N, C-alpha and C positions, 0 to 999 in steps of 0.2 A: 504493500499499499504505500502511496506517495506521501512525502511529508508535506505539511503545510508551511507556509512561510512564517516564521515568528520573530519577533523583536527580542533581542538579547536582554536578558535580565542577570546581572551580576549577583553574587553573594552580598556584597556590600549594599546594592539597592534592595536586595531581599530582606536583609535584616534591618535596613533602614525604614521600610514600610512598617515593620513590627514596632520600631522604637518610636516612630513618629506619627503613624497613621491615624491614631486616635487622639492624639494630644490636644488638638484644636477643639475637640468635641467636648472635654471633660466639663467646661465651664457653661456649656448650653442647658437650659431647662428643657425638660420634655415638655411636649404641648406648645413648644415654640415652632416657628417655621424654619426648616432647614431645606435650601434648594426648592422651596416651594411645596414641601410636602409637610403635612401635619404630623407632628411627633407628640406622644403622649406623655403627660407628666408622671413622675413616680408615684404620686398618690392614685393615678388612674390605672385602670386595667390595661394590661398588655393584650392586644387583640392579635390573634395568630391565624394563619392558614396552613393546611398540611398537604404537602406534595408527595404522592406515593403513599397508598393506603394498604399495602400488603401487611404481612405478619410484623415487620419491624415497625412500619407507620403506626400499626395499632398499638404496639408496645410503648411506643415513644408517646401516644396519647395518654396511655393509662399512667405512665410516670409523669407526664406534664400536668395532667388533672390533678395530681396531689400537692401542686404548687398554688400558692395563694395568690390573688390579684390577676387572674388570667381568664381570657374568653377565647373560645374558638368561633369562627364565623363562617369559614369556608373550607373545603376539601378539594382534591383533584386526583383523579386516577384515570388510566385509559381502559379501566374495567369497569363497567357499570354496577355490577354486583358488589364489588369492594367499595364503590362510593357509596351504596345505599347501606351496607353494614357499617361503615365508619359514621355516616350520618346518624344511625340509629343509637350508636355507642355515645356520641357526643350529646345528642339530645337528651337520653337518659340521664347522663351526667349533669347536665343543664338543669334538669328538672329538680335533682336533687340538691343543687346548689343555689335555687331559687334564681336562677340566671334566665335572661331571654332564651327561649329555644329557637335557635336559628343556627343552620349549618348548610350554607349553599353548596351545591355540588357542581364540579366542572370536569370535563373531559380534557380540556387544553389548559396547561398552567399558566400561559400568558394571560389569559382571561382573569385568572384568580390575581395575579400580580398586578393588574390593572386597578384593582380596587385600592381607594386611598384610606379606607378604615383599617387596613392590616399594617400593624407594626412589624410582625416578623413572620417567618415561614419556617417550618420543619420539613425536611426534604430527607424522604426514605425511599427513593427511586432505586433501581438497579444502577451499578456504578457508572455505565456508560451515559447516564443521563446527568450526573451531578454537576459537571462544568456548565452545561447548558443553563439549568435551573438555577444554580448558585449566582452565576455571572448576570443573567438577566435579573434575578431578584435583587441583586446589588444595585444594578442599573435603575431598577424600580424603588430604590430606596427603602428596601426591606432588610431588617437584620436576619440573620440565618442560623439555623441549628441544622446541621448536614451530618447525616451518619457517616461512619467510617467505612472504608478509607476514603479520603477527600477526594481522590481523582482516579480515574481509569488510566490515563497517561501522565507522563512526566510534564509535557508541555502543557496539558489542562491544568495540573496544580500550580504553575508558575502563572498561568494566566488568570487563575482564581485569586491569587495573591495580588495581583494588579487591580483587579475589579474590586475587591474588598477594600483596599486602600484608598483607590481613586475615589470611591464613593463614600469613604468614612463609615463604613459598616462594622458591625460587630458580627464575628462569625466564631461559632463554636463548632468544633468536631466531635462526633460521638464517641471519643476516646474514654469512656466512662471510668475506665480504671484508674485514671488520674485522680478522680475524686473518691476512690475507695480507700478506706483507712490502711488496709495491709500493704497496698502499694505506696502510699503516702509514706508509712513508716519505713518501707524498705528503700526508697528513693532517698529519704533523710539520712539513713544510715550509711549508704553508699557514698552520697555527697559529702558527709562530714568525715568520712575517712575511717569509719568505724571498723571496717574489714581491711584497711590498708589501701594501697594503690590497686586499682583493678587491672588484672592482667588478661582475664579471658571471661567470655559470657557464654553460657549455653542458654539459647532460647528456643524452646520447642513451639512451633506453630503448626506444621504439616506441610503436605505435598504442593508442588506447583500444578497449575491447570493442564489437561490434557485436551487433545484436538476434538472438536465438536462431532458427535456421532449419534445424536438422537435421531429417530425416524420422524419424518414429516407427518403431521396429522391436521385434520381439518380445524380452521380457527373458529371458535364459538362466536355467536353473534354478540355476546356482552363484551368482547375483547377488541379494542382498536390495535390490531397487530402492528399496523404501519407506524403508529404512534409509539408503540412499546419499542419497536426496532430502532426508532429515531435515527441518530447520525451513524449508526453501525452500517458499513457498506459491504460486509463480506457475502457474497452470493451463497455461500454454504449454510447461512443461518436461516432455519425455516421454523414454523411453529411446533412446538411440542408442549403439551401440559405440564412437563417437568420444569420448564423454564419459568413459568409463571403461574404459580399453582392455583387450580380453580377451587373456589368455595361455594357454598350454597346458603340460602336463607329460609327460614321457616319450615323446618328448624335450622339454626344457624349450625353450619359445619366448617369449621376453620381449618387453615393449613396444618398439617401435622409434621411437615419438615420445612426446610428452607428451599427457596428457588434454586434450581440446579443451574441457572445461568452463571453462579459463581465459579462452577467447575471447569469451564471450557475457555480455551485460549480466546477464541472469537468474541466471547461475551463477558468474560471475568478473569479474574487473577488468582483464584482458588484460595487455598489456606495461607499461601505466602503473603497475600495481602489482607484477607479476610481476618485471620488472627495476627498476621503479622503487624497489622495496623494496631493490634494492642499490645503484644509481647515485644515486638522490635521497639515500639513506641515507648515503654517503659525502660528499656535499656538506654534508648537515646536520651531521655531526660535524666536518669539516673548518673550518667557519665558525662553530662554537659554538652550533649551534641544535638540538641534541639537547633534547627536551622542549618544543620551540617549533615554528616554522615560518613559511612566508610568510603575508602577510595579504590578498594579493591574487592571484587566479587569472584569467588572461584566456586563453580557448581559442583554439587555431589558427583562423583564419579570421574572428574577429570583428574588424569594421572593418579588414580587411584583414592582420590579424596573421600573420606567416609561420609563428610556432612557437607552442605552448603557452608562456605567459609567467607566471612567479611572481615576486612582487615581496615582499621583507622590509622590514620597517620601518626597518632601518638602512640602506636604500638599494640592497642588493645585489639584483640581478636575475637570475634563473635561468630559462633557456629550455630546452625539449626539442628539442635540434638535433644535427646531427653535431658530435662533440668535436674531431675532427681532419680536416684539409682532403683527406686522401687515402681518406676511406671515409664514406659516406652511411649505412651501416646498422650498423656496429660499436658495441655498447654501451659506453660509457665517459664520462668526466667531464674537462672542461677548466676550469680556473680561471684567470681573467684578472685580474691584480693591477696595481697601479700601479707596480710594478718588472719586471713579466715575466709569464710564463704557464707553467702546468704541465698536462700531460695524463697521465691514468691509465686504464688498463683491466686487465683480467685479462692477467698476463704481459706488461704494457707500461707504461712509465713514460717521460716525456720531459719536459725543462724547458728553458725559455729560457736558463737557467744551469746547464749540466751539472754544475758543481761541487757543486751542491746536493744531488745524488743520491749518496749515500754508502752502500756496502754491497756486499759480494760475494755475498750470498745472495739478492738479489733475483731472483725468477722471471722468465725471459726468454720463456717460452711460456705460453698460458694453460693453467691446471690444474696447472702446477707449484707446488711448494713446500708442499704438504701444509695449505692452509688449512682444508680440512673436519676434517681429524683434530685440528689445532691448536684449533680453534673447540670441537670436542666436548670435547677434553681441558680446555679452560678451564671448560665447564660442569661437569664431572665433579669438577675441582678446587674449584670453588664449591659444589658439593653438600657436599663434605668441609668446607670451611671456613666456609659459610654467609656468603659475601661475594657482592657484586653482580658477575655476569659481564660479559663484555666488550659485550654487546648484551642488557640487561635489559628488562623489560616496558615501562618508560616510552620507551626507544628505539624499540622496536618499535611502540609505539602512535603516537608523533609521526610516525613515517615513513609508517605505513599510513594515518593520518589525511590527510596530505599527499596521498597518491595518491588516496584516495577524493574529496577536494575537487577535485582535478585532473579527475577522471571526472565529478564533478557538474557543474562549469563546461561540459566538453564536451558533455554531455547536454543542458543548459539552453541551450547555445550563447550564452553571455553571460558577462561578468565575475562573479565570485563573491568576496565579501569574508569574511574570517575573523578573528576576534580570538584569538590564542593565548593571551592572559591569560586571557579567560573561557571559552575553549574553545566559542565559539558563533559563529553566523552573525549575531549583531545582530537588526535587524529583517527580515531576508531570510527570510520564512516558507516560501517555495517551496524554497529550499535546505535550511532546517532540517527540512522535512518530506519530503525526497528519501529513498528507499529506501536509499541509501548511507550516510544518518546513521543510520537504525534502521528496521527493518520488523517487521511482526507475524509471529511465528513460527508455522508450521503446528502445529496441535495433534497429539499431547500434548507436543512437544518445547518445552523451557523451562529456565530457570535462575533463581536468585535470588542476588543479592549484596548 
């Protein structure tokens, strides 16, 4: 697939966006006028719309609805049954909260973005739609909570950074582990030198994607398949219900698994990105590499390499391998330092020096601790304050970039070098022209930044 032309974005510019992008907004009251768009005051409810209403979108709404001072007024999906399901859930919640019962439904997200009464949007579309919806939402002066990974390709992530900062938006990536107590404690221990200087990291995430091989089946009437496909232009992609799982109403029968679009090269980045956006992300923040990343990626199997290996310029080596000796499959991270080790996963934290783990409120089982609600509340607080959230766009970009390069090395079956300072592959034209750097969107889908 051909590369699209892109403007060069250096790491200095990249980090500058993060440092300066919101500074000018911190003194503005909400419910003032900003670029002609009405903005809500801190004392007023934040009104939102949801784009992407599958299993993840419904989960986001459930967690969002636990936060005070919010209202949902609209939702959008390419599946009419999912629109109706979401509307019913929202209106049932509104009735319990004594809120006006309103949730307008849209098939096309731009119609939702045209509404001036919406302050922010929650985006839980398949990954290949993230860039379009995020960039257009920013240009419509909406703040954004977008599910991880931030982007499907490297170029999209860099463009999303530009769009967020050029339009003075708040964006939170759904890397909710950053808001979970066990990960917060682990990050603090590593950053403070509790286990010494970090030498190696074991991060278990899972396998890379495989070629698309689902059989073609008829498209149901409730699904706008052309709109689901969006910018993807690979002729091999056709409809199969495993890609975007069907549901039913009356009685309600929801998804029992995640959409299979994640698994395939043509439509997703599989566990490398799906869980990498969580576990690699924790590794990055703990060792101070937010906004940067590894400089060399060596795929599993190359010259006998047992694991995917990522090398940082400071000498730290991260491998995709089991993070604890009693489990080959559980996702998590192990930091190995000169003074000891630390292992962390959802609902699990363990250290060679147990005295370093302080706190009675650390979750002891996966899913405990309310990290999703806390992460969303952080976003809503930042919508009001105009400060950077826990996982701003630059964080999402550097993590999704790492995941994309890992998959590029897997596909090319050779080492790939990346310069985090120039955000480039140097003279490696094969990597620079890979579809996971940038691909030509199917017409008429496009954006400008």
